[in-house]
C-alpha positions in Angstrom: 0.0 0.0 0.0 1.1 3.6 -0.4 3.3 5.3 2.1 1.7 7.6 4.7 3.4 10.8 5.8 4.8 10.9 9.3 2.8 12.5 12.1 3.4 16.3 12.1 5.0 16.5 15.6 7.9 18.5 17.1 11.1 16.5 16.5 12.4 14.6 19.5 16.0 13.4 19.7 14.9 10.0 18.5 11.5 10.4 16.8 9.2 8.1 14.8 7.8 7.6 11.4 4.5 6.2 10.3 4.7 4.9 6.8 2.3 3.1 4.7 -1.3 2.4 4.6 -0.2 -0.6 6.6 -2.6 -3.1 7.8 -3.1 -4.4 11.2 -3.4 -7.7 12.1 -2.8 -11.0 13.2 -6.0 -12.8 14.2 -9.0 -10.9 13.1 -10.9 -9.1 15.8 -14.6 -9.0 16.3 -16.1 -6.6 13.9 -13.0 -6.4 11.7 -12.2 -3.7 9.2 -14.0 -4.0 5.9 -11.6 -4.7 3.0 -12.3 -1.5 1.1 -11.0 0.5 4.2 -7.9 0.7 6.3 -7.6 1.7 10.0 -4.2 2.6 11.4 -3.5 3.1 15.1 -0.3 5.0 16.3 -0.3 4.5 20.1 2.9 6.5 20.5 1.4 9.7 19.1 -2.3 9.0 19.9 -3.0 9.2 16.2 -5.7 7.3 14.3 -6.1 7.2 10.5 -9.1 5.7 8.9 -9.2 5.9 5.1 -10.7 4.2 2.1 -14.3 4.4 0.9 -15.8 6.1 3.9 -18.8 8.4 3.3 -21.0 10.8 5.3 -20.4 11.7 8.9 -17.6 9.6 10.6 -17.1 8.9 14.3 -13.8 7.5 15.6 -13.8 6.0 19.1 -11.0 4.7 21.3 -12.5 2.1 23.6 -10.8 0.6 26.7 -12.7 -2.3 28.1 -16.3 -1.0 28.2 -15.4 2.7 28.4 -15.0 5.2 25.5 -11.9 7.2 26.3 -11.7 9.3 23.2 -13.9 10.4 20.3 -13.7 12.5 17.1 -16.4 13.2 14.6 -16.6 14.9 11.2 -17.6 14.4 7.6 -15.3 12.1 5.5 -12.6 14.2 3.9 -10.7 13.4 0.7 -7.3 12.5 2.0 -5.8 11.6 -1.4 -7.6 11.6 -4.7 -10.5 9.1 -4.5 -9.6 8.1 -0.9 -11.9 9.4 1.9 -11.7 9.3 5.7 -10.3 11.1 8.7 -6.8 11.7 10.2 -7.4 12.3 13.8 -4.6 14.1 15.7 -2.2 14.1 12.8 -1.2 17.7 13.2 -2.2 20.6 11.0 -1.5 24.2 10.1 -4.2 26.7 10.1 -7.9 26.1 10.9 -9.0 22.7 12.1 -11.9 20.9 10.5 -14.4 18.6 12.3 -12.6 15.3 12.9 -9.1 16.7 12.7 -8.7 16.6 16.4 -10.0 14.6 19.3 -13.1 16.0 20.9 -12.1 18.3 23.8 -8.4 18.6 22.7 -6.0 18.9 24.3 -7.6 17.5 27.5 -9.7 15.0 25.5 -6.8 13.3 23.7 -6.9 9.6 24.6 -3.6 7.9 25.7 -3.9 5.0 23.2 -2.4 1.8 24.6 -2.0 -1.8 23.4 -5.3 -3.7 24.0 -7.5 -0.7 23.2 -10.1 -1.0 20.4 -10.4 1.5 17.6 -14.0 1.7 16.3 -14.8 3.7 13.1 -18.5 4.4 12.1 -19.7 6.0 8.9 -22.9 6.1 6.9 -22.2 2.6 5.5 -21.2 0.6 8.5 -18.8 0.0 11.4 -15.1 -1.0 11.4 -13.1 -2.0 14.5 -9.6 -3.3 15.3 -7.5 -4.0 18.4 -4.3 -2.0 19.1 -1.4 -4.5 18.9 1.3 -4.7 21.6 4.5 -3.7 19.9 7.6 -2.1 21.5 10.7 -0.6 19.8 14.0 0.2 21.5 16.8 2.6 20.9 18.9 1.7 17.8 22.6 0.9 18.2 25.6 -0.2 16.3 26.6 -3.7 17.2 30.1 -3.8 18.7 30.2 -7.5 19.4 32.9 -9.0 17.1 31.3 -12.4 17.5 27.9 -11.2 16.3 26.7 -11.7 12.7 25.6 -8.1 12.8 29.0 -6.7 14.0 29.3 -2.9 13.2 25.8 -2.8 11.7 22.9 -0.6 12.6 20.5 -2.7 14.8 17.0 -2.1 16.3 15.3 -4.5 18.7 11.9 -4.7 20.4 9.2 -7.1 21.5 5.8 -8.2 20.1 4.0 -10.0 22.9 1.2 -12.2 21.7 2.8 -13.0 18.4 4.7 -16.2 17.6 8.2 -16.2 15.9 6.9 -17.2 12.5 4.2 -14.4 12.7 6.9 -11.9 13.7 9.1 -12.9 10.7 6.2 -12.8 8.3 4.4 -9.6 9.4 6.8 -7.3 11.2 8.6 -4.4 9.5 11.1 -1.9 10.9 12.0 1.3 9.1 13.6 4.7 9.8 13.6 8.1 8.1 16.5 10.4 8.7 15.8 14.0 8.0 18.8 16.1 9.2 17.8 19.0 7.0 14.1 18.9 7.5 11.7 17.0 5.1 12.9 14.3 2.8 16.2 12.7 3.9 17.1 9.0 3.9 14.4 6.3 4.3 15.3 2.7 4.9 13.3 -0.4 5.6 15.2 -3.4 7.2 15.5 -6.4 4.9 13.6 -8.8 7.2 13.0 -9.1 10.9 14.4 -12.1 12.9 13.8 -13.8 16.2 17.4 -14.6 17.2 16.6 -16.5 20.4 13.4 -18.3 19.5 13.7 -20.9 22.2 14.2 -18.6 25.2 12.7 -15.4 24.1 10.2 -16.1 21.3 8.6 -12.6 21.2 11.8 -10.6 21.0 12.7 -9.4 17.5 15.8 -7.9 15.9 16.2 -5.9 12.7 19.6 -5.3 11.0 19.9 -2.6 8.4 22.2 -4.3 5.9 22.2 -6.2 2.6 20.4 -3.5 0.7 20.2 -4.1 -3.1 22.3 -2.2 -5.6 25.1 -1.7 -3.1 23.2 0.8 -1.1 24.3 -0.4 2.3 24.9 2.3 4.9 28.3 3.9 5.2 29.8 4.2 8.7 28.9 7.9 8.8 25.3 7.2 7.7 25.0 4.6 10.5 26.1 7.1 13.1 23.8 9.7 11.8 20.9 7.3 11.6 21.1 6.8 15.4 19.2 10.1 15.6 16.6 9.2 13.0 12.9 8.4 13.3 12.2 4.7 13.8 9.0 2.8 13.7 7.9 -0.9 13.8 4.6 -1.9 12.1 2.6 -5.1 12.2 0.4 -6.1 9.2 2.2 -4.4 6.4 3.3 -7.7 4.8 1.0 -9.0 3.5 -1.2 -5.9 3.4 -4.2 -6.0 5.7 -7.0 -3.5 6.4 -5.8 -3.2 10.1 -2.4 -1.9 11.3 -0.6 -0.9 14.4 2.4 1.3 14.1 4.6 1.9 17.2 6.9 4.9 16.9 10.1 5.4 18.8 10.1 8.6 20.9 6.7 9.9 19.8 5.7 12.7 22.2 2.0 11.7 22.4 -0.8 14.1 23.4 -2.3 16.8 21.3 -0.7 17.3 17.9 0.2 20.8 16.6 -2.9 22.6 15.6 -5.0 20.6 18.1 -3.6 22.2 21.3 -6.3 23.4 21.3 -7.8 23.4 17.8 -8.7 26.7 16.2 -11.8 26.4 14.1 -12.7 28.9 11.4 -15.1 31.6 12.6 -18.7 31.0 11.8 -20.1 32.8 8.8 -21.8 36.1 9.5 -25.5 35.9 10.0 -27.6 36.7 7.0 -28.8 40.3 6.8 -32.2 40.9 8.3 -35.1 40.8 5.8 -36.3 44.1 4.6 -39.2 45.6 6.6 -42.6 44.6 5.4 -44.5 47.6 4.0 -48.2 47.1 4.3 -49.9 49.0 1.5 -53.6 49.3 1.2 -55.0 48.4 -2.2 -57.9 50.6 -3.2 -61.0 48.5 -3.7 -61.9 47.7 -7.3 -65.1 49.6 -8.1 -67.2 47.9 -10.7 -69.2 50.4 -12.7 -72.9 49.7 -13.0 -74.0 48.3 -16.3 -74.5 51.0 -18.9 -78.1 52.2 -19.6 -79.0 51.0 -23.1 -80.1 53.9 -25.3 -81.1 54.0 -28.9 -80.0 56.7 -31.3 -82.2 57.0 -34.3 -80.3 58.5 -37.2 -82.3 59.5 -40.2 -80.5 60.1 -43.5 -82.3 61.5 -46.5 -80.9 60.4 -49.8 -81.0 62.8 -52.8 -83.7 62.5 -55.4 -81.2 60.9 -57.7 -82.1 57.6 -56.0 -79.6 55.2 -54.7 -76.1 56.5 -54.3 -73.6 55.7 -56.9 -70.8 55.5 -54.3 -70.9 54.3 -50.7 -71.7 56.8 -48.1 -69.9 56.3 -44.7 -71.7 57.6 -41.7 -69.4 58.3 -38.7 -71.5 58.0 -35.5 -70.2 59.2 -32.2 -72.2 58.4 -29.1 -71.7 58.9 -25.3 -70.6 56.1 -23.1 -74.1 55.0 -22.3 -75.1 54.3 -25.9 -74.9 50.8 -27.1 -77.1 50.7 -30.2 -77.2 53.0 -33.2 -80.4 52.9 -35.3 -79.9 54.5 -38.8 -83.0 55.3 -40.8 -82.5 56.1 -44.5 -85.0 58.2 -46.5 -85.2 58.8 -50.2 -86.1 62.4 -51.1 -88.6 63.1 -54.0 -88.5 66.8 -54.2 -89.5 69.8 -52.1 -93.2 69.3 -52.2 -93.3 65.5 -51.9 -92.7 63.7 -48.7 -89.6 61.5 -48.6 -89.9 57.7 -48.9 -88.4 55.6 -46.2 -85.9 53.2 -47.6 -85.0 51.3 -44.5 -83.7 51.3 -40.9 -80.3 49.8 -40.0 -79.2 49.0 -36.5 -75.6 48.6 -35.3 -74.2 48.0 -31.9 -71.5 50.4 -30.5 -68.6 49.6 -28.1 -68.9 50.8 -24.5 -67.2 54.1 -25.3 -68.7 53.9 -28.8 -67.9 55.3 -32.1 -68.9 53.4 -35.2 -68.5 53.7 -38.9 -71.5 52.6 -40.9 -71.2 52.3 -44.7 -74.1 52.2 -47.0 -73.4 50.9 -50.5 -75.3 50.8 -53.8 -77.7 47.8 -53.8 -76.8 47.1 -50.2 -79.3 49.3 -48.5 -81.1 46.3 -47.2 -77.9 44.9 -45.6 -75.7 47.8 -44.8 -72.1 47.1 -43.8 -70.9 48.6 -40.5 -67.3 49.0 -39.4 -66.5 50.2 -35.9 -63.8 52.2 -34.2 -63.3 53.0 -30.5 -63.5 56.6 -29.2 -65.1 58.5 -26.4 -66.9 61.7 -27.2 -69.7 63.1 -25.2 -73.1 63.7 -26.9 -74.4 62.3 -30.1 -73.7 63.6 -33.6 -73.7 62.5 -37.1 -71.7 63.7 -40.1 -71.0 62.6 -43.6 -67.6 61.2 -44.5 -68.4 61.0 -48.2 -71.1 60.9 -50.8 -73.0 63.6 -52.8 -73.0 67.1 -51.5 -76.8 67.2 -51.6 -77.2 64.4 -49.1 -78.7 65.7 -45.9 -78.8 64.2 -42.4 -80.7 64.7 -39.2 -80.7 63.0 -35.8 -83.8 61.9 -34.1 -83.7 60.6 -30.5 
């Protein structure tokens, strides 16, 4: 699995490194970690990393016996592209996010010990793992001329509860030397042995030699590495979803940025809503229905008989008029009474003005065209036709 950055802690004389999305594990614990996830416990630095396919709100608990001694909660964060989870107490610069620190830090930081249980809950389920019992001691350069590791860099420790074969198969020891800050020299021991399997079957030894490509440590590098960061991990080989990493010289307690955590200030409250202005809407007054009136318009036609061209009568009526009745007379001379040709009725709009056109041979079915206008009173005028045509209005 990929290497994981070391905890961001103040450097001690002999510090520790946590590398790898290592896996825990020996015998599976009750409620083991699901294969798509990985849970890593760092008891020396009180750090827990849970990463993989976590989703929604996560809660990380440290349980000792039946008591919860530490909790942290927050939404799953994208740790690396496509990998989501939480890194609790890893150290940070700037503002903390929910789940970056143990609840109640620094006083609420749990002192993680071997035998504790790490439980991680998210929207999809629960993962849990035990913290393994691993110890790591100060590195040294073997000065025993009779030893197979004479003048080599050596690290030793114990793994109670593990058998010799399990130690050889699953334990890894590594160091990172960063004399100038980040980067530096990283080495992982080629194998871990149990030299006195009969009398001390849980004591392991790692010798930093036999590196490929002739990259063994020089005498100067061995001396310098005595001040490097060392760690022992269980479960890295073969990779498992549970891991315990014990770091040499880890300070423990609240990591930088969690002592206490500084969270970003809350967003400012939204501006108050604008005042509600109550306006009164005037009532809608419905006018009474108009009074129907009838205008009788009598038009006398010249003695020449029917008109050769259409005569258009422009009728203007007040707003109460709805119907125009047009009576047409044919004149027969000064001494003879006119002959009534016909009466034509046309409806007007509410504010009424109408155009009524009489055409040759259409006296019996005059054509009316209408236009809207508002003019008080009633009047009739000719818009065309012979000059001798006369009109009068009868109401």
